[in-house]
C-alpha positions as CSV (number, residue, x, y, z in Angstrom):
1,M,0.0,0.0,0.0
2,N,2.8,2.4,0.8
3,G,4.3,1.8,-2.6
4,L,1.0,2.8,-4.2
5,L,0.9,6.1,-2.2
6,N,4.5,6.8,-3.0
7,A,3.9,6.2,-6.7
8,M,0.9,8.5,-6.8
9,K,1.9,11.8,-8.3
10,T,0.9,15.0,-6.5
11,T,1.8,17.4,-9.3
12,L,1.1,17.8,-13.0
13,K,3.7,19.1,-15.5
14,L,2.0,22.0,-17.4
15,P,3.4,24.5,-19.9
16,G,4.3,27.7,-18.1
17,L,4.3,26.1,-14.7
18,Q,7.0,23.8,-13.4
19,N,4.9,21.6,-11.3
20,C,1.2,22.4,-10.6
21,P,-0.2,20.7,-7.5
22,I,-3.0,18.4,-8.6
23,A,-5.1,19.7,-5.6
24,D,-5.0,23.2,-7.3
25,V,-6.7,21.9,-10.5
26,L,-10.3,23.0,-10.4
27,Y,-11.5,21.2,-13.5
28,I,-10.4,20.2,-17.0
29,E,-12.5,21.0,-20.1
30,G,-12.0,18.8,-23.1
31,K,-12.3,20.3,-26.6
32,S,-11.5,17.7,-29.3
33,N,-7.8,16.8,-29.0
34,Y,-7.1,19.6,-26.6
35,S,-7.9,20.2,-23.0
36,I,-8.1,23.4,-21.0
37,I,-6.9,23.1,-17.4
38,Y,-8.5,25.5,-15.0
39,I,-6.3,26.1,-11.9
40,K,-6.9,27.9,-8.7
41,D,-5.4,31.4,-8.7
42,A,-3.9,31.0,-12.2
43,K,-4.9,31.5,-15.9
44,P,-6.3,28.5,-17.7
45,I,-3.7,26.4,-19.7
46,T,-4.5,24.7,-23.0
47,M,-2.7,21.5,-23.8
48,A,-2.7,19.1,-26.7
49,K,-3.9,16.2,-24.7
50,T,-7.4,14.6,-24.6
51,L,-9.7,14.6,-21.7
52,K,-9.6,10.8,-21.7
53,K,-5.8,10.8,-21.2
54,F,-6.2,13.2,-18.2
55,E,-9.0,11.0,-16.8
56,S,-6.6,8.0,-17.0
57,Q,-3.7,9.9,-15.5
58,L,-5.8,11.3,-12.6
59,R,-7.7,8.1,-11.8
60,L,-6.2,7.8,-8.3
61,H,-7.2,11.3,-7.4
62,P,-10.6,12.7,-6.6
63,F,-11.6,13.6,-10.1
64,L,-15.0,12.9,-11.5
65,R,-16.2,12.8,-15.1
66,I,-19.4,14.8,-15.0
67,H,-19.9,15.4,-18.7
68,K,-18.3,14.3,-22.0
69,S,-16.4,17.6,-21.9
70,Y,-15.6,18.0,-18.2
71,L,-13.5,16.3,-15.5
72,V,-13.9,18.0,-12.1
73,N,-11.8,17.9,-8.9
74,Q,-14.4,16.8,-6.3
75,T,-12.6,18.7,-3.6
76,H,-13.6,21.9,-5.2
77,L,-17.3,21.1,-5.6
78,S,-19.7,23.2,-3.5
79,E,-22.2,21.3,-1.3
80,K,-25.3,22.6,-3.2
81,G,-25.6,19.6,-5.5
82,I,-27.1,19.7,-9.0
83,N,-29.5,22.4,-9.7
84,E,-32.6,22.2,-12.0
85,G,-30.6,23.2,-15.0
86,N,-28.3,20.2,-14.6
87,M,-25.5,22.4,-13.5
88,I,-23.1,21.9,-10.6
89,E,-21.4,24.7,-8.7
90,L,-17.7,24.9,-7.7
91,R,-16.7,26.6,-4.5
92,N,-15.4,29.6,-6.5
93,G,-18.9,30.1,-8.0
94,N,-18.2,28.6,-11.5
95,Q,-21.0,26.4,-12.8
96,L,-20.4,23.3,-15.0
97,P,-22.9,21.2,-16.9
98,V,-23.7,17.6,-15.7
99,S,-24.9,15.2,-18.4
100,R,-28.1,13.3,-17.8
101,R,-26.2,10.0,-17.9
102,K,-23.7,11.1,-15.2
103,R,-26.4,12.8,-13.0
104,D,-26.9,9.8,-10.6
105,L,-23.1,9.2,-10.3
106,V,-22.5,12.8,-9.4
107,K,-25.3,12.8,-6.8
108,K,-23.8,9.8,-5.1
109,S,-20.3,11.4,-5.1
110,I,-21.3,14.7,-3.5
């Protein structure tokens, strides 16, 4: 078990930032073969990497796929849950869409 914890990365290598703590990543938005990483207290960073690859890379961290285009860090979700417009709110006030298929999974995870 200790080997697994030691092997778990705590930072992401992003252009313009040496090592970004994974805990600072609010969410990642996928756009075709590119992803936009939204980071706490920093400008968004665009990378030529698919959302599916980020999802695989972050599988040991508290990230949740809430939509075909969004992977969200659960530690930054507000406690309000999903509103009537199928949107979920982050603690910073940003709102992200939740797909109908992922709605039940997101409700269980909050």
